N, C-alpha and C positions, 0 to 999 in steps of 0.2 A: 071167343072171349079174349079180351085184351089182357096182356101180361106186363108185369113190372120188371124192368131191368135196372141195375144200379151201375152207374158209370163213375169210375175213379181214374185219376191221372196223377202222375208225378208223386207217387207215394213215398219214394226214397226210403224204403224200409231199412236200409243199412244204417240210417241215422236214428231209427226209432228205438225207444226203450222196449224191452221184451213185453212188458205189460201193455204198452200202447198197441203193439201188433196184436196181442191177444184180445184186447178190448175191441179192436176193429173187426176181428174175425167173429167174435161173439155178436157184435152188432149186425154183421152181414148174415149170420145164421138166423138171428131173430127176425130179420126183415123178410126172409124167405123169398128172395127174388127168383124170377125165372132164369136169370143169368146175370153175370157180372162182366162189364166191359172195362178193360184196362188199356189206357193209351200211352204206355211207356214210362220210362224212368221208374220202374218198379223198385229197383235197388241200384247196386253197382255190379260190375262184372264179377267181383269176388263173392257176392252174396245172392245174385239173382236166381241161381238154380235152387238153393235151399228155400228162399223166400217164396218163389212161385210154387215149389213143391208143397210147402206148408199150406198155402192157400188151397191147393188142389185136394190135399188130404182132409182138410177141415170143412170144405164147402161141398155140398151135394150137387149144387147147380152147375151148369156149364160156365166156364170162364173163357171169354174171348179176349185175346190180348195181342198187343204188339210191344216191341221194345223201344226204348229211347236211347239217346246218346250216352247217358250215364250207365246204362246197363252193359256197356262195352268197356268201361274203365278197368285198367289193369289186366286186360285180356286182348286176344285177337278176336276179330269179328267172327271168323269161322268157328272158333272154339265155343263161343257163346251159342251160336246157331246149332252146333252139334248137341250141346246140352239141352236146348229146347226140343229138338227132335227126340232125344232120349226121354225127356219128361213126358212128351205126348204119348209115347209108347207105354209109359208106366201109369198114366192117369187118363182114363177115358173121358173125363170132364174138361180136360185142357184143350183149348183150340188156339194154337199159335197161327194167326190169320195169314201170315206170309206163306205158310205151308198148306193151310187148310183150304184155301180157295174160296168158293162161294158156299155159304151156309144159310139154309132157309130157316127163318124164324117163324113164319107162318105163310099162308098162301100168297100174300101180297108183298111181304117184306123179307129181304135177305140182308146178310151182313158179309162184308169183305174187309180186307185191310192189309197193310204192310207198314214197315217202319218209316220208310222215306229217309231223307236226309236234307239238311240245309244245302242250298246249291250256290250261295254267294252271288246270285244274279241281281240282288238288290243291295244298295248301299256300298260301303267301302270294304272289300273283302280282305284288305290287309289287316283289319282288326282280328281276323280269325287266327293270326299268328300267336295270339296270347290266350287262346281258350284252353280249358282243362282237357278237352277232347284231343287237341293237338299233342298234349304232353302225356296223357294217361292211356289213350287207346293205341295199342302197339302198332296197328296198321298205319296210323298217321305219324306216330313218333319216329318210326323207322325210315320214313321217306326223307330224302336229303334236303328238299327245299319246299318253300311255301307254294310255288307254282304247281309242283307235283301233287301236293295235298288238295289244292283247289280242283285239279283235274279229277282226283278220286272222289271228292265230295260231289261233283257234278255227275260223275258216272253213277254213283249210288242213287242220287236223286232221279236221274233219267231212268234207271232200272226200276225204281219204285213207281215212277209215273207210268211206265209201260205195263207193269204188273197190275196196277189199279185199272188202267184203261181196258185191258183184256178181260179182267174179272167183272168189271162193270157191264161190258157188253154181254158177257155170259149170263150174269145175273138177270139182266133185262129180258132175256129170252123167256123167263118164267115168272118174274116179279115186277111190280110197278114202282116200288120204293126200295132203295138200297142205302144202308148205313155203311160208311167207310171209316174204319179205325186207322188212325195214323198218329205219329207223334208230333210232327212239325207242321204248323199251319200252312196250307198251300197258297194262301193269299195274304199279302201284307196288310190288307184292310182288317184282317182278323188278329192282328198283333196289337198289344197295348201301347206300343210306342210309335204308331204311325204318324202322329203329329208332334212327337217329341224332338227336342234339340239333338238327342242321341240317336235319332232314327238311322242315320247313315252307318253308325257303328253296330246297331242291333239287328237291322234287317238281314244282313248276310248270314247271320246266325239263326234267325228266327223263322225263316220262310223256305219252303220247298216250292219255288215258282214253277218248276217243271211239272209237278203233280197238278197244280192248279190249272195249267194250260191243258193238260191231258184230260182232266175231268170236264172242263168246259167244252172241249172238242167232242167228247162222247155225248154230252148232254144236248148239244146243238143238233145231233142226229137223232135224239130221242126226246123230243119236246113234250111228249105225253108221260114221261117218266120223271121220277124225283130222286135226288141224292142228298143225303145229310152226312156231312163230314164231321167226325168227332176227333178233336186233337188236344194236345197239351203243350208242354215244353215251356211256355211263357209264364206259367204260374199266375195267370190273370184271366178272369172271366171275360169272354167276348162272344158276340153273336153277330154274324153278318149274313145278309141275303145277297148272294153273289149274282144271281139271276132268278128268273121266275121258278126255275126248277133245281136250283143249287142253294143249299144252306150250309153254313159252316159255324160250328160251335167250338169254342175253346174253353176248357174248364180250368179252374184254379187248382193249385197243388193241394194234396191231402196233408201236407206238412207232417210227414214222418209219423203217420198213424195218430196224429193229434186231432185238433179241431176238425169237425166233419165238413168236408166240402163236396160230398158226393152229389150226384144229380140223378134223379129218378126219371127213367124214360119209359113211357107206357106205349107198347106196340101191340 
């Protein structure tokens, strides 16, 4: 029997009124999904732990999630990750995909995921000097120059690409279709501004090119398998068929617990 999953992204709960978050939770409870997918920017670093914990306490279904760039604001990256590990130990329905590895949803379909990062390989990376991430995430703020930050962005993107490639290969040992949760679109074609005048400024911030290349390489070796990437970050709906066996979907933002932009995925 096929089951319904609900996919949300960029909820930014730190901006939500308390009743908006309560309303969303009530809606999710009433929908009775088999699971919830969250593809990052759940909140910001100061609020991400209590917000994720509140979801876990109030939802009986599994929650499969990755973090986004806003989830690290006003924190170090390692301290946020420590919080997520602690939450998983406290809530059996929480699945932080970076740590969880491969999770089977049924005999044919598995789910994997990791945060990724933008790698500044597209467009003009000097634009990244003026992002909130550079000012608010302590790992970036404390570096002395822009060049060092770009090196770190690319290191994080490369590590995420390797993580996804390894887990894709592992998942394909037992499953034919894999969903990948990540925050940053791995292909520039999946961003809203690919034909915009601002493209050279937005693309270094909006894409994780390294992950896209890694996924394509794995799928060339597995032509009889399928991968569906679910991403967020850009706050705009987009769907692209990258190849015969690669699909990428980007969902719009949930707008702080307000108007509903969830997507139902039947697996």
